[in-house]
C-alpha positions in Angstrom: 46.2 -117.5 -189.8 44.9 -116.3 -186.4 43.5 -118.9 -184.1 41.3 -118.2 -181.0 41.0 -121.0 -178.2 38.5 -120.5 -175.5 38.7 -122.2 -172.1 37.2 -122.1 -168.7 33.5 -123.3 -169.4 31.7 -125.7 -167.2 28.8 -126.5 -165.0 28.0 -124.0 -162.2 25.1 -123.5 -159.9 23.1 -120.4 -160.0 24.8 -117.5 -158.2 28.1 -118.7 -159.0 31.1 -117.7 -161.0 33.2 -118.8 -163.8 36.0 -117.1 -165.8 36.5 -117.5 -169.5 39.7 -117.2 -171.3 40.5 -116.8 -175.1 44.0 -117.2 -176.4 44.8 -115.7 -179.7 47.8 -117.0 -181.8 49.6 -114.4 -184.1 52.1 -111.5 -183.3 49.5 -108.7 -183.8 46.8 -108.7 -181.0 46.6 -105.4 -179.4 45.2 -103.4 -182.2 42.1 -105.4 -182.6 38.8 -105.1 -181.0 37.9 -108.4 -179.1 34.7 -109.7 -177.8 32.4 -112.6 -176.3 29.3 -113.7 -178.0 27.0 -116.4 -176.6 24.4 -118.9 -178.3 21.8 -120.7 -176.2 19.9 -123.8 -177.8 17.5 -122.6 -180.3 18.4 -118.9 -180.1 20.5 -116.7 -182.2 24.1 -115.8 -181.5 24.1 -112.6 -179.3 26.7 -110.2 -178.2 28.0 -110.4 -174.6 30.7 -108.0 -174.4 33.6 -106.3 -176.4 36.8 -104.6 -175.4 38.5 -102.0 -177.6 42.2 -101.8 -178.2 42.1 -99.0 -175.8 40.8 -101.4 -173.2 37.4 -99.7 -173.2 34.6 -102.3 -172.6 31.0 -102.4 -173.7 28.2 -105.0 -172.4 24.9 -106.3 -173.3 22.3 -105.1 -170.8 21.7 -108.6 -169.8 25.2 -109.0 -168.1 25.9 -105.4 -167.1 27.0 -105.3 -163.6 27.7 -109.2 -163.4 30.3 -109.8 -166.3 33.7 -108.3 -166.6 35.7 -108.4 -169.9 39.4 -107.7 -169.9 42.4 -108.2 -171.9 46.1 -108.9 -171.4 48.1 -107.9 -174.7 51.2 -109.3 -173.4 49.6 -112.7 -173.3 47.4 -112.3 -176.3 44.5 -113.1 -174.1 41.0 -111.8 -173.2 39.2 -112.8 -170.4 35.3 -112.8 -169.3 34.7 -112.9 -165.5 31.1 -114.1 -165.0 29.6 -113.6 -161.5 26.2 -114.0 -160.1 25.3 -116.5 -162.9 21.8 -117.4 -163.9 20.3 -120.2 -165.7 19.6 -118.0 -168.6 23.3 -117.5 -169.1 23.5 -121.1 -170.2 25.0 -121.0 -173.7 28.0 -121.7 -175.8 30.4 -118.7 -175.4 32.5 -117.8 -178.4 35.4 -115.5 -178.5 35.8 -113.2 -181.6 38.5 -111.0 -183.1 36.8 -108.1 -184.8 38.0 -107.1 -188.2 35.8 -105.6 -190.9 34.9 -108.1 -193.4 37.0 -110.8 -191.7 35.9 -111.6 -188.2 37.7 -114.6 -186.6 35.7 -116.9 -184.1 37.0 -119.5 -181.6 35.5 -122.9 -181.4 33.3 -122.1 -178.3 33.1 -123.3 -174.7 29.9 -124.4 -173.1 28.7 -122.7 -169.9 25.8 -124.4 -168.1 24.2 -122.9 -165.1 22.0 -125.0 -163.0 19.0 -123.7 -160.9 
């Protein structure tokens, strides 16, 4: 059973940067679409970014131009580089491995951006 472990969250001032990592267990990683979601207090979980097995990324409008998703298939890891952070980026960030009917989620990592 695959496991996803996020790291890299923390407290940062507005305008700062953080880099999240998500390490996946299991041998088959490169074939999957991977992504990041986030959930702020009192709000629904929302998509932040995805990266296809081809390496092609997609982004939510709210993070375009500020966040960059990438993957290292040799390390079974995806990353989310977050720059120019805003207080509204404060949320728990979750990694996801996309598989129709059987998505896998990480436990989440807290990102807090102070104004």
